[in-house]
Structures are given as C-alpha cells and as structure tokens.
C-alpha positions in Angstrom: 20.1 16.6 2.0 20.7 20.1 2.1 19.1 22.3 5.1 15.6 23.7 3.5 13.0 25.6 4.8 9.4 23.9 5.0 6.0 25.2 5.1 3.1 22.8 6.2 -0.6 23.1 5.4 -3.7 22.4 3.3 -3.3 24.9 1.0 -6.6 24.6 -0.9 -7.4 27.2 -3.3 -3.6 29.0 -2.6 -4.8 32.1 -1.7 -3.3 35.2 -0.7 -3.1 34.1 3.2 -1.2 30.7 1.4 1.1 32.6 -0.5 1.7 34.9 2.0 3.2 32.1 4.5 5.4 31.2 1.5 6.7 34.5 0.6 7.2 34.8 4.3 9.2 31.6 4.2 11.2 32.4 1.3 12.4 35.9 2.7 13.3 34.3 6.0 15.6 31.7 4.4 16.4 33.2 0.9 19.1 30.7 0.4 17.4 27.5 1.0 15.0 25.5 -1.2 11.5 26.0 -0.2 9.4 22.9 0.6 5.5 22.8 0.7 4.1 19.8 2.6 0.4 19.3 1.6 -2.3 17.0 2.1 -4.3 14.9 0.1 -7.1 14.1 0.3 -8.6 16.7 2.6 -8.1 15.5 6.3 -11.9 16.5 6.9 -13.3 14.1 4.0 -11.4 11.3 5.2 -12.3 11.8 9.1 -15.6 13.0 8.6 -16.7 12.3 5.3 -20.2 13.5 5.3 -19.1 17.0 6.2 -16.0 17.0 3.8 -15.3 20.4 2.3 -15.7 21.0 -1.3 -12.3 21.6 -2.7 -11.3 25.0 -4.4 -8.5 23.3 -6.5 -7.7 19.9 -7.8 -4.3 18.8 -6.6 -3.0 19.0 -9.9 -3.9 22.7 -9.7 -3.0 23.1 -6.0 0.6 22.1 -7.2 0.6 24.0 -9.9 0.2 27.4 -7.8 2.1 26.3 -5.3 5.0 26.3 -7.4 3.8 29.3 -8.9 4.0 30.8 -5.4 7.9 30.1 -5.0 7.8 26.3 -3.8 10.8 24.6 -4.9 9.2 21.2 -4.2 5.5 20.3 -3.4 5.6 16.8 -0.7 1.8 15.6 -1.2 1.1 13.6 2.1 -1.4 10.7 1.5 -4.0 11.3 4.2 -5.2 8.3 5.6 -6.8 6.9 9.0 -3.6 5.3 9.8 -1.7 8.9 9.2 -4.3 10.2 11.2 -3.7 8.1 14.3 0.1 9.3 14.3 1.1 11.1 17.3 3.1 14.6 16.8 6.0 13.3 17.6 6.0 10.5 14.6 4.7 13.4 12.2 8.0 15.4 13.0 10.3 12.5 12.9 9.1 10.6 9.5 7.5 13.7 7.5 10.0 16.6 8.6 13.2 15.5 10.0 14.2 14.0 6.1 13.5 17.2 4.6 16.3 18.6 6.9 14.4 21.7 7.7 16.3 24.6 9.4 13.3 26.3 9.6 9.7 25.5 9.6 6.7 27.7 8.9 3.2 27.1 9.9 -0.3 29.6 10.3 -0.9 30.4 13.7 -3.8 27.9 13.7 -1.7 24.9 12.6 -2.7 21.5 14.4 -0.9 18.2 13.8 -1.0 14.5 15.0 -3.5 12.2 16.1 -6.6 14.2 17.5 -4.9 17.2 16.2 -3.2 17.4 19.5 -0.2 19.1 18.5 0.1 23.0 18.5 2.6 25.1 17.4 4.0 25.1 20.9 4.0 21.0 20.6 6.4 21.4 17.4 8.3 23.8 19.2 9.2 21.7 21.7 10.1 18.8 19.3 12.0 21.0 17.0 14.4 22.1 20.2 17.8 22.2 19.1 16.8 21.1 15.6 14.9 23.7 13.6 13.2 26.9 14.0 9.6 27.1 14.1 7.7 30.2 12.9 3.9 30.8 13.1 2.3 33.4 11.0 -0.9 35.3 11.7 -3.8 34.8 8.9 -4.1 37.6 6.2 -7.1 39.8 6.5 -9.1 41.5 4.0 -11.0 44.4 5.7 -12.4 43.3 8.8 -12.4 39.4 7.9 -9.8 36.5 8.1 -9.0 35.0 4.7 -9.6 31.4 4.8 -10.5 28.6 2.3 -14.0 28.1 4.2 -14.8 31.8 3.8 -14.2 31.4 -0.2 -16.3 28.3 -0.3 -19.1 30.0 1.6 -19.1 32.8 -1.1 -19.1 30.6 -3.6 -22.0 28.5 -2.5 -24.0 32.0 -2.4 -23.0 33.1 -5.9 -21.2 35.8 -4.7 -18.2 35.4 -7.1 -16.9 39.0 -6.5 -16.5 38.2 -2.4 -14.6 34.8 -3.5 -12.5 37.1 -5.8 -11.6 39.4 -3.0 -10.3 36.6 -0.7 -8.8 34.3 -3.2 -6.8 37.5 -5.1 -8.1 36.3 -8.4 -11.3 35.3 -9.8 -12.5 31.9 -9.3 -11.7 29.6 -11.6 -13.4 26.3 -12.5 -11.3 23.7 -14.7 -12.2 20.7 -16.7 -12.4 18.9 -19.9 -15.1 19.9 -22.1 -17.5 17.2 -23.0 -20.5 16.9 -25.4 -23.8 17.8 -24.1 -27.5 17.7 -25.3 -26.3 20.6 -28.1 -29.5 22.4 -27.5 -27.5 25.5 -27.2 -26.1 25.1 -30.7 -29.4 24.6 -32.0 -30.9 27.9 -30.0 -27.7 30.1 -31.5 -25.6 30.0 -28.1 -23.2 27.0 -28.6 -21.7 26.2 -25.2 -18.9 24.2 -23.9 -19.9 21.9 -21.2 -18.0 20.9 -17.9 -19.3 18.2 -15.8 -19.2 19.2 -11.9 -17.5 16.7 -10.0 -19.5 16.0 -6.5 -16.5 17.4 -4.3 -15.2 20.5 -6.3 -16.4 23.9 -5.2 -18.1 25.4 -7.9 -20.4 28.9 -7.8 -24.2 28.4 -6.9 -26.6 27.6 -9.6 -26.9 30.6 -11.8 -26.0 32.7 -14.8 -22.6 34.8 -14.6 -20.2 37.0 -16.7 -16.7 35.5 -17.0 -14.0 34.0 -19.1 -13.4 31.0 -21.1 -9.5 29.8 -21.6 -7.9 27.1 -23.5 -5.4 25.3 -21.5 -3.9 23.3 -24.1 -1.6 26.1 -25.5 -3.5 26.1 -28.9 -5.4 29.3 -29.8 -9.3 29.5 -30.2 -9.5 27.3 -33.1 -7.3 25.0 -32.3 -4.2 26.3 -34.1 -0.7 25.7 -32.3 0.7 28.8 -30.6 4.1 29.9 -30.6 6.2 29.3 -27.8 5.8 31.7 -25.3 2.8 33.0 -26.3 -0.1 33.2 -23.6 -3.5 31.9 -24.0 -6.3 34.5 -24.5 -9.2 34.4 -22.5 -12.5 34.3 -24.3 -15.7 36.7 -22.7 -17.9 34.0 -22.0 -21.8 33.9 -20.7 -21.9 31.1 -18.2 -24.4 28.9 -16.6 -24.2 26.6 -13.9 -26.8 24.2 -13.1 -29.0 21.5 -14.1 -30.6 23.1 -16.9 -34.2 23.1 -15.5 -36.1 24.4 -18.4 -35.3 21.0 -20.2 -35.7 19.0 -17.1 -32.0 18.2 -16.7 -30.0 16.0 -13.8 -26.5 16.5 -14.0 -25.0 19.6 -13.0 -22.6 21.3 -15.5 -21.2 24.6 -16.1 -21.7 25.6 -19.6 -19.9 28.7 -21.3 -21.3 30.4 -24.1 -18.1 32.6 -25.6 -19.7 35.5 -27.1 -20.0 36.0 -30.8 -18.0 32.8 -31.7 -19.7 29.3 -33.2 -16.6 28.4 -34.6 -15.1 27.0 -31.4 -14.0 23.4 -31.6 -13.5 22.6 -27.9 -14.6 19.1 -27.3 -12.1 17.1 -25.3 -10.1 20.3 -24.9 -9.1 21.4 -21.2 -10.3 24.9 -20.1 -10.5 27.3 -17.5 -13.8 29.0 -16.6 -13.4 32.3 -14.4 -16.3 34.1 -12.9 -16.5 37.5 -12.2 -20.1 38.6 -12.1 -23.5 37.0 -10.7 -26.4 38.0 -13.0 -29.3 35.6 -12.3 -30.7 32.5 -10.7 -31.6 29.6 -12.6 -34.8 29.9 -14.3 -37.6 27.3 -15.5 -39.0 29.1 -18.6 -42.4 28.4 -20.0 -41.2 28.4 -23.3 -38.4 28.3 -25.9 -39.1 31.7 -26.8 -38.7 32.8 -23.4 -35.6 31.0 -22.6 -33.9 32.5 -26.0 -35.2 36.2 -25.1 -33.7 36.1 -21.5 -30.5 34.4 -23.2 -30.2 37.6 -25.7 -30.4 39.7 -22.5 -27.8 37.9 -20.6 -25.3 38.0 -23.5 -25.8 41.8 -23.4 -25.2 42.3 -20.0 -22.2 39.9 -20.0 -21.1 42.1 -23.1 -21.6 45.4 -20.9 -19.9 43.9 -17.9 -16.8 42.8 -19.2 -16.1 45.6 -21.4 -17.3 48.3 -19.4 
C-alpha cells in the first residue's frame, strides 16, 4: 500500500476545527492520499451510555462531510468495549500501521487506548522511525474554542445562531418526511414532519426561521432536476417539540414551507436548516389563538429570511 497521511478523531459535526485539521494535513502532505480514521458509535455512548452525547450528525452525514472536506477515504472503526480495552500499542499496530502512514495528524487533546492512557507523547514514542506525528491546536471563534460539546450546548439552549458560528454553517437536521396528524394542513399550514431520534441532536423546543431542502435530486414538486442542478432551499417556519396544544407525545421537527400548499414530501429525504429562534413552545387555549400566532410567526420568518 502506498504511503498516506492519516487524521484521527470523532469528527462529530465536522465543524471548522475538524476541517482545519484535514486542511493542514493536506497542506503538509499534498501528494499523499488523506485517510480519516473515525469511530462509531461515539466512545462515550459505549462506555457511559447514560451520559452519551446527542450527535450532531449521523454517520452517513459525517462521512459525506469528511469527504467534502478533502478526505480521500474514511475508515470507520466500530467502537466496542473490546476495542476500548486495547492498549495504545495495539491501536497503533492494528489500526494505523496497515494504513502505511508517513504522517499522522491529531488534535492537541488527542487521547487513545485503554482508559485513554495514550497521549500525543505516547503516539510520538510509538511512531519513532515509522511516521511523523503532528498535534494541532483547537480552532477558536472569538474567545471560545470550537468543539462539538459547545455546539451541542448551544442547540440545547435554542441558540442556533451561536451553534452556526461554531459549526461554520447553519445546523441542519436531516430525515425522511413521515405522515403526521395532518392538523397543519387543516389549519392552512401544511408541514413536513421529521421524527427526532433519541440520540440525535436537535435544537430546543420552539419555533424557528430556516430553510427546507429536498435531498433526492428533485424539485419542490418532485420533478426530476437536470444533472448538475443544485437543490433550491425553501423558506420555512419550523416548529420543534411535541405539539403541546394537542397533547402530543412524540418530539418532531415540523416545517411549513412559506406560501406552499402544493408540495408532496411524504417519504422524501430532506434537510432542515435552523437560522433564527423566534419563541418557545406554547400551549394555546384555543385553535383560533394558535392560528393567529402561526400567522405572526410566518410573517416574522418572512422578514428574517428576506431582510
């Protein structure tokens, strides 16, 4: 196998800090294939499932974004209790050496091996005379270090603007549209409904301005798009929560595409991008009060997205 440059990390969210590591690895070894080693599920979800993090991206999206960020190949390592018991030496011999690295690039806080016993210094010792190790500092936004945990916290507070600053893009929730209660259509606001899986990060319950984009290479009404045509994001008023006015139980992301009641999105994969928080969830005393508030919400979304 030819020599390579290897980058190691969880890369949840593939935020600018992650992208900077890949870019620097590419800059230092421009002629070598760039292999990213990542882990699934998240190590904390295996070792301490009661506190496992809400993931910013699915594995599919992580691989997609890593590839877009210059990875030649993504090696997904199944993270199991057995794998977690490996000493640092075994990790290097069984995971890294088969990739024939000329250089291995990690973050300055990189830890590996049983009980996280391996540090950057450990990796440098094990790499001696075989490959170079580069440890890069974390990227900062303003006076804060960018990390996946900070982004998760911002989303949990509904602060999608702060999450966007650290992600370098709007947070996007992906899924396949399911049939809901169809109350929105009866009220004049048909919505595309996405269930929220229990371990996938999603903004706090509330109403947001954002965009909905089909991910099946078709136009808004399902028409095939010419090759190379990019999907058009559609402006949307987005509700996250359980629909308390109707005593709902299941948490969902419900998107009303502004001024469109002609969309057939059932079973269509979509991405919903969150741009601005409008308000928290409210339990209304009457349907009329709910509809009036929805009209106000839609007017605010229109101003935000076109202003």
